[in-house]
VMD Tcl script that draws the C-alpha trace (Angstrom):
set ca {
  {-23.60 26.08 0.11}
  {-22.56 22.74 -0.13}
  {-19.41 22.38 -2.69}
  {-19.28 19.63 -5.43}
  {-17.43 16.54 -4.57}
  {-16.06 14.04 -7.19}
  {-15.21 10.62 -5.97}
  {-11.47 9.93 -6.26}
  {-9.85 6.70 -6.96}
  {-6.51 5.95 -7.78}
  {-4.09 2.88 -7.63}
  {-0.04 3.11 -7.07}
  {1.86 0.23 -8.60}
  {4.33 -1.37 -5.77}
  {7.24 -1.29 -9.05}
  {10.07 -2.24 -6.29}
  {7.83 -4.63 -4.72}
  {6.91 -6.24 -7.94}
  {10.66 -6.29 -9.20}
  {12.36 -7.98 -5.86}
  {8.99 -10.44 -5.67}
  {9.93 -11.29 -9.47}
  {13.57 -11.71 -9.04}
  {12.96 -13.53 -5.51}
  {10.43 -16.14 -7.56}
  {12.86 -16.56 -10.43}
  {15.85 -17.28 -8.13}
  {14.14 -20.10 -6.54}
  {12.56 -21.38 -9.65}
  {15.67 -21.66 -11.12}
  {17.02 -23.19 -8.21}
  {14.43 -25.80 -8.20}
  {14.95 -26.35 -11.95}
  {18.36 -26.86 -11.32}
  {18.03 -29.99 -8.72}
  {15.40 -31.17 -11.03}
  {17.67 -31.81 -13.80}
  {20.37 -32.61 -11.39}
  {17.99 -35.66 -10.23}
  {17.86 -34.47 -6.67}
  {15.48 -36.00 -4.61}
  {11.53 -34.47 -5.00}
  {11.27 -33.47 -1.84}
  {14.35 -31.33 -2.23}
  {13.46 -29.39 -5.20}
  {9.45 -29.03 -3.49}
  {11.33 -27.71 -0.50}
  {13.22 -25.09 -2.83}
  {10.28 -24.09 -4.85}
  {7.69 -24.06 -1.98}
  {8.57 -20.21 -1.22}
  {7.34 -19.04 -4.46}
  {3.78 -19.80 -3.44}
  {4.32 -17.61 -0.06}
  {5.70 -14.76 -2.59}
  {2.65 -14.96 -4.91}
  {0.53 -14.68 -1.69}
  {2.74 -11.72 -1.01}
  {2.30 -10.07 -4.26}
  {-0.87 -10.75 -4.62}
  {-1.42 -9.07 -1.16}
  {0.72 -5.86 -1.36}
  {1.57 -5.15 -5.61}
  {-0.45 -1.60 -5.19}
  {-1.96 0.58 -3.15}
  {-5.29 1.86 -4.08}
  {-7.09 5.02 -2.46}
  {-10.91 5.70 -2.95}
  {-12.51 8.75 -1.54}
  {-15.98 9.33 -1.11}
  {-18.09 12.40 0.21}
  {-18.30 10.09 3.69}
  {-14.82 8.14 3.47}
  {-11.17 7.48 2.76}
  {-10.67 3.67 1.83}
  {-7.24 2.32 1.58}
  {-6.59 -1.58 0.40}
  {-3.78 -3.03 -0.58}
  {-3.27 -5.39 -3.46}
  {-6.41 -7.44 -4.02}
  {-8.04 -5.76 -1.12}
  {-7.80 -8.23 1.77}
  {-5.60 -5.38 3.66}
  {-7.77 -2.18 3.90}
  {-8.16 0.34 6.45}
  {-11.12 3.21 6.04}
  {-11.46 6.62 7.72}
  {-14.45 8.21 8.03}
  {-13.91 12.06 6.65}
  {-15.96 13.70 9.66}
  {-13.55 12.51 12.04}
  {-10.54 14.48 10.13}
  {-9.22 17.58 11.63}
  {-6.94 18.28 9.43}
  {-4.88 17.09 6.18}
  {-1.52 18.24 4.93}
  {0.66 16.73 2.09}
  {4.15 15.42 3.91}
  {6.96 13.42 3.08}
  {8.13 9.84 5.05}
  {11.83 9.55 5.90}
  {13.94 6.72 3.94}
  {13.86 4.63 7.17}
  {10.20 4.74 7.74}
  {9.85 2.06 4.56}
  {7.26 1.16 3.00}
  {3.99 -1.08 3.87}
  {1.78 -0.47 6.80}
  {3.64 0.65 9.80}
  {3.21 1.95 13.22}
  {5.26 5.70 13.40}
  {5.84 8.34 15.58}
  {2.53 9.42 16.52}
  {0.57 7.44 13.78}
  {0.29 4.86 11.21}
  {1.88 4.96 7.54}
  {0.38 3.09 4.77}
  {2.43 3.70 1.78}
  {3.60 1.42 -1.31}
  {6.40 3.05 -2.89}
  {7.92 6.56 -2.82}
  {8.08 8.93 0.06}
  {5.17 11.39 -0.93}
  {2.38 10.95 2.03}
  {-1.19 13.00 2.72}
  {-1.24 13.37 5.99}
  {-4.14 13.19 8.28}
  {-4.90 14.17 11.71}
  {-8.12 12.93 13.41}
  {-9.96 14.48 15.89}
  {-9.30 11.53 18.83}
  {-5.37 12.76 18.01}
  {-4.12 9.49 15.64}
  {-2.46 10.42 12.88}
  {-2.23 8.62 9.29}
  {0.17 9.10 6.40}
  {-1.31 7.83 3.06}
  {1.44 7.24 0.49}
  {0.60 8.38 -3.07}
  {2.31 9.26 -6.20}
  {-0.05 12.63 -7.00}
  {-0.02 14.21 -3.37}
  {-1.39 17.42 -4.58}
  {-4.35 15.85 -6.30}
  {-5.32 13.56 -3.23}
  {-5.00 16.41 -0.78}
  {-7.19 18.65 -3.12}
  {-9.66 15.44 -2.82}
  {-9.64 14.94 0.86}
  {-9.71 19.06 1.21}
  {-13.19 18.97 -0.37}
  {-14.90 15.88 1.06}
  {-13.74 17.39 4.54}
  {-15.69 20.93 3.23}
  {-18.97 18.82 2.44}
  {-18.90 17.40 6.06}
}
mol new
graphics top color blue
foreach p $ca { graphics top sphere $p radius 0.5 }
foreach p [lrange $ca 0 end-1] q [lrange $ca 1 end] { graphics top cylinder $p $q radius 0.2 }
display resetview
């Protein structure tokens, strides 16, 4: 008998990332405004304000982590979705709830024995694949994500 499976989608906000990037953008805009008021050359003002564009791109790419689970696939995407990873459910050997260490940080990182995809916090669901690869998926609802992945694995 096949278990019923419900698709899952959850976006976790990168609140700290948003705050830090916002503060940096505010800083560069304030310095550029100060230079403009002081009558400095346009090149100095533009040079000081230009990091804001790069920070906006980083913010768009990494402001959140969305995890989608279907019966066939686990899809991870950061921000607007240009940075993403898909894992076939049939390749997963096991799943478990885990925690990362503070030194693992956030983002997409190569860690001991695998890869970390995380936007905030230290709670993850660890996936071990049949090919020996390991993925840690950061989430603010690890129990729910684990249950959904286990349900998807049971349907394979």
